[in-house]
C-alpha positions in Angstrom: 0.2 0.1 -0.1 1.2 3.5 -0.8 0.6 6.6 0.7 1.6 9.6 -0.4 5.4 9.5 0.6 5.0 6.5 2.6 5.3 2.3 1.7 3.6 0.8 4.4 4.8 -3.1 4.8 2.7 -3.9 7.6 0.8 -2.1 10.7 4.3 -1.5 12.9 6.9 -1.5 9.4 6.5 1.7 7.5 9.6 2.3 5.0 9.3 6.0 3.5 10.8 7.1 0.5 14.0 9.1 1.3 14.7 12.8 1.6 17.2 14.7 0.9 19.0 16.5 4.0 22.3 18.1 5.5 24.2 16.8 8.1 24.2 19.9 10.6 27.6 18.3 12.1 29.6 17.6 9.0 27.4 19.3 6.4 27.6 16.8 3.8 24.3 15.3 2.1 22.7 12.2 3.8 19.3 10.5 3.2 16.7 10.5 5.3 14.1 8.0 5.8 12.2 5.4 7.6 13.1 1.8 7.3 11.3 -0.3 8.9 9.6 1.5 11.4 13.0 3.2 12.3 13.8 7.0 11.5 17.6 6.4 9.8 20.0 9.2 8.2 21.9 7.4 5.4 24.9 8.6 3.1 23.7 8.4 -0.7 27.9 7.2 -1.6 27.5 3.3 -2.8 29.8 1.4 -1.6 32.1 -1.9 -2.6 31.7 -5.3 -0.5 34.4 -4.1 1.4 33.0 -0.8 2.0 30.2 -2.4 3.1 32.3 -4.5 5.6 33.5 -1.5 7.0 30.2 0.1 7.4 29.1 -3.1 9.7 32.1 -3.7 11.3 31.6 -0.3 12.7 28.3 -0.7 13.7 26.6 0.6 10.3 23.4 -0.5 9.1 23.4 -1.3 5.4 20.6 -0.9 3.0 19.7 -1.4 -1.2 18.6 1.3 -2.9 16.0 -0.5 -5.0 13.3 0.0 -7.0 12.8 1.9 -10.3 14.1 5.4 -9.3 16.4 3.9 -6.5 14.4 5.8 -4.3 13.3 2.5 -2.0 15.9 1.6 0.6 15.8 -1.8 1.8 18.0 -3.2 4.9 20.5 -5.5 4.3 20.3 -8.5 6.7 22.7 -11.7 6.9 21.0 -13.3 4.4 21.1 -10.8 1.7 25.2 -10.6 2.9 25.3 -14.7 3.6 24.3 -14.9 -0.3 27.9 -13.6 -1.6 26.2 -12.6 -4.6 25.6 -8.6 -4.5 22.4 -8.0 -6.5 23.6 -5.0 -8.9 21.7 -2.6 -6.5 23.3 0.2 -4.9 24.7 -0.3 -1.1 24.8 2.4 0.8 25.1 2.8 4.9 24.2 4.7 7.7 25.6 8.5 7.7 29.1 9.3 9.5 30.6 12.3 9.4 33.2 10.5 8.2 33.4 9.6 4.5 34.2 6.6 3.3 37.3 5.8 2.0 38.0 6.4 -1.9 38.7 2.8 -2.6 35.5 1.5 -0.6 33.1 3.5 -3.1 31.3 1.3 -5.8 32.2 3.6 -8.9 29.7 1.4 -10.8 27.3 3.0 -8.9 28.2 6.1 -8.4 25.5 7.4 -11.3 22.9 5.6 -9.8 23.8 7.3 -6.5 23.9 10.8 -8.2 20.8 10.8 -10.0 19.3 10.2 -6.6 20.7 12.7 -4.9 20.0 15.2 -8.0 16.5 13.8 -8.0 16.0 14.8 -4.6 17.5 18.3 -4.3 15.6 19.5 -7.1 17.4 18.8 -10.2 15.9 17.0 -12.7 18.5 17.8 -15.0 21.6 15.2 -14.7 23.6 17.5 -16.3 22.7 20.7 -14.9 25.6 21.3 -12.2 24.9 21.4 -8.3 24.7 24.2 -6.2 27.8 25.5 -5.1 25.8 26.1 -1.7 23.5 23.8 0.9 22.4 21.9 0.3 24.4 20.5 -2.0 
């Protein structure tokens, strides 16, 4: 059932589509959404398998960006991760004010995450440059 911005998956498991916000501490863009009934702030940077492992070791939850517009967050559980095969969907993690290392960024999925960030910032034209002032 879809109710405006909310995708309801059960009576207590509400998941909303993300919106774009800026971290008050580091001033980097982040996705804000409710995932499985819990409010989350998520970095829009796609992670490699090593990046996901680093995030998990730091206590961060990880998510797949799914759906035709890559705007539906699905929490990655042990079953998703143990499968060994990444589904081809971007994997993102909970926000930290320390950006992921360059080696942990999945460059193949960077365009998908950049397009989502542009669309949420109100820039429908992907060739248009993002503003150089907040929100990015």
